[in-house]
Each structure stands twice: as structure tokens, then as C-alpha cells.
DRENDO-1510 file (C-alpha; in Angstrom, 1 decimal, always signed):
<recs>
REC; n; res; u; v; w
REC; 1; MET; +98.6; +93.8; +140.0 .
REC; 2; ARG; +96.2; +91.9; +142.1 .
REC; 3; ARG; +96.9; +90.0; +145.3 .
REC; 4; LEU; +98.1; +86.5; +144.5 .
REC; 5; LEU; +95.9; +83.6; +145.7 .
REC; 6; PRO; +97.4; +80.9; +147.9 .
REC; 7; THR; +97.7; +78.5; +145.0 .
REC; 8; THR; +99.8; +81.0; +143.1 .
REC; 9; VAL; +101.9; +81.7; +146.2 .
REC; 10; ALA; +102.5; +78.0; +146.7 .
REC; 11; ALA; +103.8; +77.6; +143.2 .
REC; 12; MET; +106.4; +80.3; +143.7 .
REC; 13; LEU; +107.4; +79.5; +147.3 .
REC; 14; SER; +111.1; +79.0; +147.8 .
REC; 15; LEU; +112.4; +78.5; +151.3 .
REC; 16; ALA; +110.0; +79.5; +154.1 .
REC; 17; CYS; +109.0; +78.6; +157.7 .
REC; 18; THR; +105.5; +77.5; +158.8 .
REC; 19; PHE; +105.2; +79.5; +162.0 .
REC; 20; SER; +102.4; +77.5; +163.6 .
REC; 21; THR; +104.8; +74.6; +164.2 .
REC; 22; HIS; +108.1; +76.5; +164.0 .
REC; 23; HIS; +109.1; +74.2; +161.2 .
REC; 24; CYS; +111.3; +75.2; +158.3 .
REC; 25; ALA; +111.2; +73.4; +154.9 .
REC; 26; ALA; +111.5; +73.9; +151.2 .
REC; 27; GLN; +108.3; +74.1; +149.1 .
REC; 28; GLN; +105.9; +74.3; +152.1 .
REC; 29; THR; +102.9; +76.6; +152.9 .
REC; 30; ALA; +101.8; +76.4; +155.0 .
REC; 31; ALA; +75.0; +83.2; +180.7 .
REC; 32; PRO; +72.4; +81.9; +182.6 .
REC; 33; SER; +69.1; +81.3; +181.0 .
REC; 34; PRO; +66.6; +84.1; +181.5 .
REC; 35; VAL; +63.6; +83.5; +183.7 .
REC; 36; PRO; +60.7; +82.7; +181.3 .
REC; 37; ASP; +57.5; +84.7; +181.4 .
REC; 38; VAL; +54.1; +83.1; +181.7 .
REC; 39; ALA; +53.6; +82.8; +177.9 .
REC; 40; SER; +57.0; +81.2; +177.3 .
REC; 41; ALA; +56.5; +78.9; +180.3 .
REC; 42; ALA; +53.4; +77.6; +178.7 .
REC; 43; THR; +55.2; +76.7; +175.4 .
REC; 44; PRO; +56.7; +73.2; +175.4 .
REC; 45; ALA; +60.5; +73.3; +175.1 .
REC; 46; LYS; +61.9; +72.4; +171.8 .
REC; 47; PRO; +63.5; +69.0; +172.0 .
REC; 48; ALA; +67.3; +68.9; +171.4 .
REC; 49; PRO; +68.4; +67.5; +168.0 .
REC; 50; ALA; +69.1; +63.8; +168.2 .
REC; 51; TYR; +72.7; +64.2; +167.0 .
REC; 52; GLU; +73.6; +66.2; +170.1 .
REC; 53; SER; +73.4; +63.0; +172.3 .
REC; 54; ASP; +75.3; +60.9; +169.8 .
REC; 55; PRO; +78.7; +59.9; +171.5 .
REC; 56; LYS; +80.4; +60.1; +168.1 .
REC; 57; PHE; +79.2; +63.6; +167.5 .
REC; 58; GLN; +80.2; +64.6; +171.1 .
REC; 59; LYS; +83.7; +63.2; +170.6 .
REC; 60; ALA; +84.1; +64.9; +167.2 .
REC; 61; LEU; +82.8; +68.2; +168.6 .
REC; 62; GLU; +85.3; +68.0; +171.4 .
REC; 63; ALA; +88.1; +67.3; +169.0 .
REC; 64; ALA; +87.1; +70.3; +166.8 .
REC; 65; LYS; +87.1; +72.6; +169.8 .
REC; 66; GLN; +90.3; +71.3; +171.3 .
REC; 67; LYS; +92.6; +74.1; +172.4 .
REC; 68; VAL; +95.7; +73.0; +170.6 .
REC; 69; SER; +97.7; +74.5; +167.8 .
REC; 70; LEU; +96.5; +73.2; +164.5 .
REC; 71; GLN; +96.8; +74.2; +160.9 .
REC; 72; ALA; +93.7; +75.7; +159.4 .
REC; 73; ASP; +93.1; +72.7; +157.1 .
REC; 74; GLU; +93.3; +70.3; +160.1 .
REC; 75; ARG; +90.9; +72.4; +162.1 .
REC; 76; LEU; +88.6; +72.5; +159.1 .
REC; 77; ALA; +88.7; +68.7; +158.7 .
REC; 78; ARG; +87.6; +68.3; +162.4 .
REC; 79; TRP; +84.6; +70.6; +162.0 .
REC; 80; LYS; +83.7; +68.8; +158.8 .
REC; 81; LYS; +83.7; +65.5; +160.6 .
REC; 82; ALA; +81.4; +66.8; +163.3 .
REC; 83; SER; +79.1; +68.3; +160.7 .
REC; 84; LYS; +78.9; +65.0; +158.8 .
REC; 85; ILE; +78.0; +63.1; +161.9 .
REC; 86; ALA; +75.3; +65.7; +162.6 .
REC; 87; GLN; +74.1; +65.1; +159.0 .
REC; 88; GLY; +74.5; +68.8; +158.2 .
REC; 89; GLN; +72.1; +69.9; +160.9 .
REC; 90; CYS; +74.6; +71.5; +163.3 .
REC; 91; VAL; +74.6; +75.3; +162.8 .
REC; 92; GLU; +77.7; +75.8; +164.9 .
REC; 93; CYS; +79.6; +73.2; +162.9 .
REC; 94; LEU; +78.7; +74.7; +159.5 .
REC; 95; ARG; +79.6; +78.2; +160.6 .
REC; 96; GLU; +83.0; +77.0; +161.7 .
REC; 97; VAL; +83.5; +75.1; +158.5 .
REC; 98; VAL; +82.8; +78.4; +156.6 .
REC; 99; LYS; +85.2; +80.3; +158.8 .
REC; 100; TYR; +88.1; +77.9; +158.0 .
REC; 101; GLN; +87.2; +77.6; +154.3 .
REC; 102; VAL; +87.4; +81.4; +154.2 .
REC; 103; ARG; +90.7; +81.4; +156.0 .
REC; 104; LEU; +92.0; +79.0; +153.4 .
REC; 105; GLN; +90.4; +81.0; +150.6 .
REC; 106; GLU; +88.2; +78.1; +149.5 .
REC; 107; TRP; +85.5; +80.5; +148.2 .
REC; 108; LYS; +83.4; +78.1; +146.2 .
REC; 109; ASP; +83.4; +75.5; +148.9 .
REC; 110; ALA; +82.4; +78.1; +151.5 .
REC; 111; LEU; +79.5; +79.2; +149.3 .
REC; 112; GLY; +78.4; +75.6; +149.2 .
REC; 113; THR; +78.5; +75.4; +153.0 .
REC; 114; VAL; +76.6; +78.6; +153.3 .
REC; 115; ALA; +73.9; +77.1; +151.1 .
REC; 116; GLN; +73.7; +74.1; +153.5 .
REC; 117; LEU; +73.4; +76.5; +156.4 .
REC; 118; GLU; +70.6; +78.4; +154.7 .
REC; 119; ALA; +68.6; +75.3; +154.4 .
REC; 120; ILE; +68.5; +74.9; +158.2 .
REC; 121; ALA; +68.6; +78.5; +159.2 .
REC; 122; VAL; +65.6; +79.5; +161.4 .
REC; 123; GLU; +66.8; +82.2; +163.7 .
REC; 124; PRO; +67.1; +85.8; +162.3 .
REC; 125; GLU; +70.8; +85.7; +163.5 .
REC; 126; ASP; +71.5; +82.7; +161.3 .
REC; 127; LYS; +69.6; +84.2; +158.3 .
REC; 128; PHE; +71.6; +87.4; +158.7 .
REC; 129; TYR; +74.8; +85.5; +158.8 .
REC; 130; VAL; +73.9; +83.5; +155.7 .
REC; 131; ALA; +73.0; +86.7; +153.7 .
REC; 132; THR; +76.1; +88.6; +154.8 .
REC; 133; GLU; +78.5; +85.7; +154.3 .
REC; 134; ARG; +77.2; +84.9; +150.8 .
REC; 135; GLY; +77.5; +88.5; +149.8 .
REC; 136; GLN; +81.1; +88.7; +150.9 .
REC; 137; LEU; +82.0; +85.3; +149.4 .
REC; 138; LEU; +80.6; +86.2; +146.0 .
REC; 139; MET; +83.0; +89.1; +145.9 .
REC; 140; HIS; +86.0; +86.7; +146.1 .
REC; 141; VAL; +85.1; +84.3; +143.3 .
REC; 142; ASN; +87.1; +84.1; +140.0 .
REC; 143; GLY; +90.3; +85.2; +141.7 .
REC; 144; ASP; +88.7; +88.2; +143.4 .
REC; 145; GLN; +87.3; +89.3; +140.0 .
REC; 146; PRO; +83.6; +88.4; +140.2 .
REC; 147; LYS; +81.4; +88.8; +137.1 .
REC; 148; PRO; +78.7; +91.4; +137.0 .
REC; 149; ASP; +76.0; +88.9; +137.7 .
REC; 150; GLN; +77.8; +87.6; +140.7 .
REC; 151; LEU; +78.3; +91.2; +142.0 .
REC; 152; LYS; +74.5; +91.8; +141.5 .
REC; 153; GLN; +73.9; +88.6; +143.6 .
REC; 154; ALA; +76.3; +89.9; +146.2 .
REC; 155; VAL; +74.4; +93.3; +146.4 .
REC; 156; ALA; +71.1; +91.5; +146.7 .
REC; 157; SER; +72.4; +89.2; +149.5 .
REC; 158; LEU; +74.0; +92.0; +151.4 .
REC; 159; GLU; +70.9; +94.2; +151.2 .
REC; 160; ALA; +68.8; +91.3; +152.4 .
REC; 161; ALA; +71.1; +91.2; +155.4 .
REC; 162; LEU; +70.5; +94.9; +155.9 .
REC; 163; VAL; +66.8; +94.3; +156.0 .
REC; 164; ILE; +67.4; +92.2; +159.1 .
REC; 165; ARG; +70.1; +94.5; +160.6 .
REC; 166; PRO; +69.9; +97.9; +158.9 .
REC; 167; ASN; +72.8; +99.4; +160.9 .
REC; 168; ASN; +75.3; +96.5; +160.6 .
REC; 169; ARG; +78.6; +98.1; +159.6 .
REC; 170; THR; +80.0; +94.9; +158.0 .
REC; 171; ALA; +77.1; +94.6; +155.6 .
REC; 172; LEU; +77.1; +98.3; +154.9 .
REC; 173; TYR; +80.8; +98.3; +154.1 .
REC; 174; GLN; +80.7; +95.2; +151.9 .
REC; 175; ASP; +77.5; +96.4; +150.1 .
REC; 176; GLY; +79.3; +99.7; +149.4 .
REC; 177; ARG; +82.3; +97.8; +147.9 .
REC; 178; ALA; +80.1; +95.6; +145.8 .
REC; 179; LEU; +78.2; +98.6; +144.4 .
REC; 180; ALA; +81.5; +100.3; +143.7 .
REC; 181; MET; +82.7; +97.2; +141.8 .
REC; 182; LEU; +79.5; +97.5; +139.7 .
REC; 183; GLY; +80.3; +101.2; +139.0 .
REC; 184; ARG; +77.3; +102.4; +141.0 .
REC; 185; TYR; +79.4; +105.0; +142.8 .
REC; 186; ASP; +76.6; +107.3; +144.1 .
REC; 187; GLU; +74.9; +104.3; +145.8 .
REC; 188; ALA; +78.3; +103.1; +147.1 .
REC; 189; LYS; +79.0; +106.5; +148.6 .
REC; 190; ALA; +75.6; +106.5; +150.3 .
REC; 191; GLN; +76.3; +103.2; +152.0 .
REC; 192; PHE; +79.8; +104.3; +153.0 .
REC; 193; GLN; +78.2; +107.4; +154.5 .
REC; 194; HIS; +75.7; +105.2; +156.4 .
REC; 195; TYR; +78.7; +103.3; +157.7 .
REC; 196; LEU; +80.6; +106.4; +158.8 .
REC; 197; ASP; +77.5; +107.8; +160.6 .
REC; 198; ARG; +77.5; +104.6; +162.8 .
REC; 199; ALA; +81.3; +104.2; +163.3 .
REC; 200; SER; +83.2; +105.2; +166.4 .
REC; 201; GLU; +86.3; +107.4; +166.2 .
REC; 202; SER; +88.4; +104.3; +166.9 .
REC; 203; ASP; +86.9; +102.2; +164.1 .
REC; 204; HIS; +89.7; +100.6; +162.1 .
REC; 205; TYR; +87.8; +101.1; +158.9 .
REC; 206; ARG; +86.9; +104.8; +159.5 .
REC; 207; LEU; +89.8; +106.4; +157.6 .
REC; 208; ARG; +89.4; +103.9; +154.8 .
REC; 209; VAL; +85.6; +104.6; +154.4 .
REC; 210; GLU; +86.4; +108.4; +154.4 .
REC; 211; HIS; +88.8; +107.7; +151.5 .
REC; 212; PHE; +86.1; +105.7; +149.7 .
REC; 213; ILE; +83.6; +108.5; +150.1 .
REC; 214; ASP; +86.1; +110.9; +148.5 .
REC; 215; ASN; +87.1; +108.3; +145.8 .
REC; 216; PRO; +84.6; +105.4; +145.5 .
REC; 217; HIS; +86.7; +103.9; +142.7 .
REC; 218; LEU; +89.2; +102.8; +145.3 .
REC; 219; ALA; +86.5; +100.6; +146.9 .
REC; 220; ALA; +86.5; +98.4; +143.8 .
REC; 221; LEU; +90.2; +97.6; +144.2 .
REC; 222; PRO; +91.8; +94.8; +146.4 .
REC; 223; MET; +92.5; +96.9; +149.5 .
REC; 224; ALA; +94.9; +95.6; +152.2 .
REC; 225; PRO; +93.2; +94.7; +155.5 .
REC; 226; PRO; +93.4; +97.8; +157.7 .
REC; 227; PHE; +95.0; +97.7; +161.1 .
REC; 228; THR; +96.4; +100.0; +163.8 .
REC; 229; VAL; +99.2; +98.7; +166.1 .
REC; 230; VAL; +101.7; +100.1; +168.6 .
REC; 231; THR; +105.3; +99.4; +167.6 .
REC; 232; SER; +108.1; +98.3; +170.0 .
REC; 233; GLU; +109.1; +102.0; +170.3 .
REC; 234; GLY; +105.6; +102.9; +171.4 .
REC; 235; GLU; +104.6; +104.6; +168.2 .
REC; 236; GLU; +101.1; +104.1; +166.7 .
REC; 237; PHE; +101.0; +102.7; +163.1 .
REC; 238; ASN; +97.8; +103.1; +161.2 .
REC; 239; LEU; +97.9; +101.5; +157.7 .
REC; 240; ASP; +95.2; +103.9; +156.4 .
REC; 241; ASP; +97.1; +107.0; +157.6 .
REC; 242; MET; +100.3; +106.7; +155.6 .
REC; 243; ASN; +99.8; +109.9; +153.7 .
REC; 244; GLY; +100.6; +108.6; +150.2 .
REC; 245; LYS; +103.4; +106.3; +151.2 .
REC; 246; VAL; +104.1; +102.8; +150.0 .
REC; 247; VAL; +104.1; +100.2; +152.7 .
REC; 248; LEU; +106.0; +97.0; +153.0 .
REC; 249; LEU; +104.8; +94.4; +155.5 .
REC; 250; ASP; +107.4; +91.8; +156.5 .
REC; 251; PHE; +106.0; +88.8; +158.4 .
REC; 252; TRP; +108.8; +87.0; +160.2 .
REC; 253; ALA; +110.1; +85.4; +163.4 .
REC; 254; THR; +113.4; +85.2; +165.3 .
REC; 255; TRP; +113.3; +81.3; +165.1 .
REC; 256; CYS; +112.8; +81.3; +161.3 .
REC; 257; GLY; +116.1; +80.5; +159.5 .
REC; 258; PRO; +115.0; +81.8; +156.1 .
REC; 259; CYS; +113.8; +85.0; +157.7 .
REC; 260; ASN; +117.3; +85.4; +159.2 .
REC; 261; GLU; +118.8; +84.8; +155.8 .
REC; 262; SER; +116.6; +87.6; +154.3 .
REC; 263; LEU; +117.4; +90.1; +157.1 .
REC; 264; PRO; +120.5; +91.7; +155.5 .
REC; 265; GLU; +118.5; +92.5; +152.4 .
REC; 266; LEU; +115.6; +93.9; +154.4 .
REC; 267; LYS; +118.0; +96.1; +156.4 .
REC; 268; LYS; +119.5; +97.3; +153.1 .
REC; 269; ILE; +116.1; +98.2; +151.8 .
REC; 270; ALA; +115.2; +100.1; +154.9 .
REC; 271; LYS; +118.5; +102.1; +154.6 .
REC; 272; ASP; +118.5; +102.6; +150.8 .
REC; 273; PHE; +114.8; +103.9; +150.8 .
REC; 274; ALA; +115.0; +105.9; +154.0 .
REC; 275; ASN; +114.3; +109.2; +152.2 .
REC; 276; GLU; +111.7; +107.8; +149.9 .
REC; 277; PRO; +107.9; +107.6; +150.4 .
REC; 278; LEU; +108.1; +104.1; +151.9 .
REC; 279; VAL; +107.3; +102.6; +155.3 .
REC; 280; VAL; +108.6; +99.2; +156.3 .
REC; 281; ILE; +107.1; +97.4; +159.2 .
REC; 282; SER; +108.2; +94.0; +160.4 .
REC; 283; ILE; +105.5; +91.9; +162.1 .
REC; 284; SER; +107.0; +89.1; +164.3 .
REC; 285; GLN; +105.2; +85.8; +165.1 .
REC; 286; ASP; +107.3; +85.4; +168.3 .
REC; 287; HIS; +105.7; +84.5; +171.5 .
REC; 288; ASP; +108.6; +85.5; +173.8 .
REC; 289; PRO; +108.7; +89.4; +174.0 .
REC; 290; VAL; +112.1; +89.4; +175.7 .
REC; 291; ALA; +113.8; +87.2; +173.0 .
REC; 292; TRP; +112.1; +89.3; +170.3 .
REC; 293; LYS; +113.3; +92.6; +171.7 .
REC; 294; GLU; +116.8; +91.3; +172.2 .
REC; 295; PHE; +117.0; +90.1; +168.6 .
REC; 296; ILE; +115.8; +93.4; +167.1 .
REC; 297; ALA; +118.3; +95.3; +169.2 .
REC; 298; LYS; +121.2; +93.0; +168.4 .
REC; 299; HIS; +120.5; +93.0; +164.7 .
REC; 300; GLU; +119.9; +96.8; +164.6 .
REC; 301; MET; +116.4; +96.5; +163.1 .
REC; 302; THR; +115.7; +100.2; +163.4 .
REC; 303; TRP; +112.5; +100.4; +161.3 .
REC; 304; PRO; +109.0; +99.9; +162.9 .
REC; 305; GLN; +108.6; +96.5; +164.7 .
REC; 306; TYR; +105.5; +94.9; +166.0 .
REC; 307; ARG; +104.9; +91.5; +167.7 .
REC; 308; ASP; +101.8; +89.8; +166.5 .
REC; 309; ALA; +101.5; +87.6; +169.6 .
REC; 310; ASP; +98.0; +86.4; +169.0 .
REC; 311; ASN; +98.6; +86.1; +165.2 .
REC; 312; ALA; +95.6; +88.4; +164.5 .
REC; 313; LEU; +97.4; +90.2; +161.7 .
REC; 314; GLY; +98.8; +87.0; +160.3 .
REC; 315; THR; +95.3; +85.6; +160.1 .
REC; 316; ALA; +93.9; +88.7; +158.5 .
REC; 317; TYR; +96.5; +88.5; +155.8 .
REC; 318; GLY; +96.3; +84.7; +155.4 .
REC; 319; VAL; +99.9; +84.2; +156.4 .
REC; 320; HIS; +100.8; +80.5; +156.7 .
REC; 321; ALA; +104.5; +80.6; +156.0 .
REC; 322; ILE; +107.3; +83.1; +156.6 .
REC; 323; PRO; +109.2; +85.1; +155.5 .
REC; 324; HIS; +106.0; +86.6; +153.9 .
REC; 325; TYR; +105.9; +90.0; +152.3 .
REC; 326; PHE; +103.1; +92.3; +151.1 .
REC; 327; THR; +103.5; +95.5; +149.2 .
REC; 328; ILE; +100.8; +98.1; +149.5 .
REC; 329; ASP; +100.6; +101.1; +147.2 .
REC; 330; ALA; +100.1; +104.7; +148.2 .
REC; 331; ASP; +96.3; +104.3; +148.0 .
REC; 332; GLY; +96.3; +101.3; +150.3 .
REC; 333; VAL; +95.8; +98.8; +147.5 .
REC; 334; LEU; +97.3; +95.4; +148.1 .
REC; 335; THR; +99.6; +95.0; +145.0 .
REC; 336; THR; +101.8; +91.9; +145.6 .
REC; 337; GLU; +102.3; +89.0; +148.0 .
REC; 338; MET; +105.6; +87.2; +148.1 .
REC; 339; VAL; +106.8; +84.2; +150.1 .
REC; 340; GLY; +110.3; +82.9; +150.8 .
REC; 341; THR; +113.9; +84.0; +150.4 .
REC; 342; ASP; +113.9; +84.4; +146.7 .
REC; 343; SER; +111.2; +87.2; +146.7 .
REC; 344; ASP; +112.1; +90.2; +144.6 .
REC; 345; VAL; +110.9; +92.7; +147.2 .
REC; 346; ARG; +113.3; +95.5; +146.1 .
REC; 347; GLY; +112.1; +95.3; +142.4 .
REC; 348; LYS; +108.4; +95.6; +143.4 .
REC; 349; LEU; +109.1; +98.5; +145.8 .
REC; 350; LYS; +111.0; +100.5; +143.1 .
REC; 351; LYS; +108.0; +100.6; +140.8 .
REC; 352; LEU; +105.5; +101.5; +143.6 .
REC; 353; ILE; +107.8; +104.2; +145.0 .
REC; 354; ALA; +108.3; +105.8; +141.5 .
REC; 355; HIS; +104.5; +105.9; +141.1 .
REC; 356; ALA; +104.0; +107.4; +144.5 .
REC; 357; LYS; +106.5; +110.1; +143.8 .
REC; 358; ASP; +104.8; +110.9; +140.5 .
REC; 359; GLU; +101.4; +111.2; +142.3 .
REC; 360; GLN; +102.9; +113.5; +144.9 .
REC; 361; GLN; +104.4; +115.7; +142.2 .
REC; 362; LYS; +101.0; +115.9; +140.4 .
REC; 363; LYS; +99.2; +116.8; +143.6 .
REC; 364; ALA; +101.8; +119.5; +144.4 .
REC; 365; ALA; +101.5; +120.9; +141.0 .
REC; 366; ALA; +97.7; +120.9; +141.2 .
REC; 367; SER; +97.9; +122.6; +144.6 .
REC; 368; ASP; +100.3; +125.3; +143.3 .
REC; 369; LYS; +98.0; +126.0; +140.3 .
REC; 370; ALA; +94.9; +126.3; +142.5 .
REC; 371; GLY; +96.8; +128.7; +144.7 .
REC; 372; GLN; +97.7; +131.0; +141.9 .
</recs>
């Protein structure tokens, strides 16, 4: 089963909280300049674009950058307004528009914005960004099931980016995935090896890339975004180091009423599957660490707990409403996404755990046979 897109999630949403506003509702988703040398000093300075001095643009830009809590769609609207006033000539504006379109999974719109940016891109940095972003976006079209021609375009775009920056790990990783999705496994493995040769030991994608080199077929599947966190008990949790276990991610908050309603069932799941190949980790959107710790102690939430204070994980997983659940199979593949109190979490887990146990038995049997 593939990850559900936000439109699908919205259709099945029951009761959930939008954590950016702490609001609960039904049916809601929610450096100084360097000293110039003689040659550069002789070159006339390039005049600033006319739009930069436009008071309307300055006001719109200030609003877009305003440090206030906004939903992604509102932030996107502000950047679009600034870009429109600049008549599509503001590189910063277009890049920010792309960022929020990606966050909202508006893949086709983002591709259109990247095309606008390409038309004005002059600096190598901007050309690299265009090529990399287009390649990644093409892999998300058609519900994350791009057609072969789109995948070929993605490979061409990503490899154009690698001409500009041959050692860029993002482009290497995504190119490897696109090649794997085309069934070009040897080429994919080569790109993943290039990535690994340039990755530090602490690189979040290192373990995943090692898995892809061993089994490039996995790279063609919708993998869950990797992360490493330290839980409330001081234990490190690395998603890609679960050793064949199923993972349930539970995004929640102490102030979320529907989350509290779902807590008894979550506690029962953690207890009932305690001896099964399953890891449950609850990821809180709370800002107050004291209130969070008191809550998990009071309610005996004994499974791994993590406080996502800066919402980095929530952003990576596109979480706009809670409770929000993700099930990840033993290979790290994102299998289901569920929102609200009516989510059949237990039913999804039973199937994934049964499959994980079957795979463990097969590996054990193969190991015993090899040892004979």
C-alpha cells in the first residue's frame, strides 16, 4: 500500500487537532561583502532590479518573512503575492513558493514554479537548484507513481545537476532512486555507492543507502523519511536501524483532545504487541517540556517518547493535524498514513507484523540451511 496523499487523508479525516493553532475541529487538516580585486572593481556594479525598491514589494516581502506562526498555505500565499509584484523576477520568492508547494504536496504547481525560476536563473547555484528540484518533483507526480518518461526526465535533470555539483549527496541519492524506479539497478547501486563514499558516519541516510546497495529494489518504494532522535529516557532511536521490526509513528500533543481520546487504545496496542516485532514511538508537538514529561508519566506512556519541539519531524512527514499515524514496514517502507480518532491502527499493524514474522522465519531458515 502506498502512502496516502493529503487529499485522500482529508477525505477520511474524522476528529483531529491542527497543532499549529492548538485548535481542535471535525473534518479539518490541517557577511560582509568581500573586498573586490582590481578586475572586479573595474566592472560596473549590476543595478538592483526595479521591483526591489517598490514599496508594495517591500511590504509583501516583509509579510512573507514575518516571524509568526502560519499555516503552510497562508505562508505560500504571501510568497506568491511578493513574487507577483516582482513580476516573477524574484529568485528568493520563487524558491520559497516551491518550498511551500512541496510542503503541501502540490507537485504540478511546484514544477510550474521551477520552470519560472529556470527562465531567470543565471547563477550556477540557481541552475543547480532548478535541476535538482525538477528531478525530485518529477518523482512525485501521478500519486508518487511517475511514468517511465517522467522518470527518464528526472534522471536527466538530476544528472544535469551533478554536472554542476558532482559530489552533491542530495542529487546522488535522488538519482539513484530514479534509476532504481526505472529498473536500472546497477546504475542505481553505483550512485548510492558514490553517495556512501561522501557521507559522514552521522549521515541520516547512511544506513538507508547501505540497504539500497544491498537491495536496490527497495529504493523504488515509498520509503519513510529517515531520522534519529533521543527519547525522553535518553535512548537513541534510528528509524533505519530497527532490525526488521514494524514501526508505528504517533504524532500527538498533550493539549489535543482527540489525541487523549485515542490514548487508551494506543496504550493497549503497546501492551498487546510488546513481544512482537513492533516499535511504537510517540512524537509530541508540545512546546513545554515540563508539561509533556508530567503528562507521559501520569498516563504511564512507557513506550519511546520524543518531543518534536521545532516540528522538524512533523514537517518531514507532512503532518498538519493530529492524532496522525504512520505505519512503516520491516524494510522501512511507508505503508499507511492515518488521521483522526477513527483510524484502524491495530488492523494495519496486525498485517505488517505477520509479514515481518514470516520474513524473520524465512531468514532464520535460510541461515540454518547455509550453516549445514
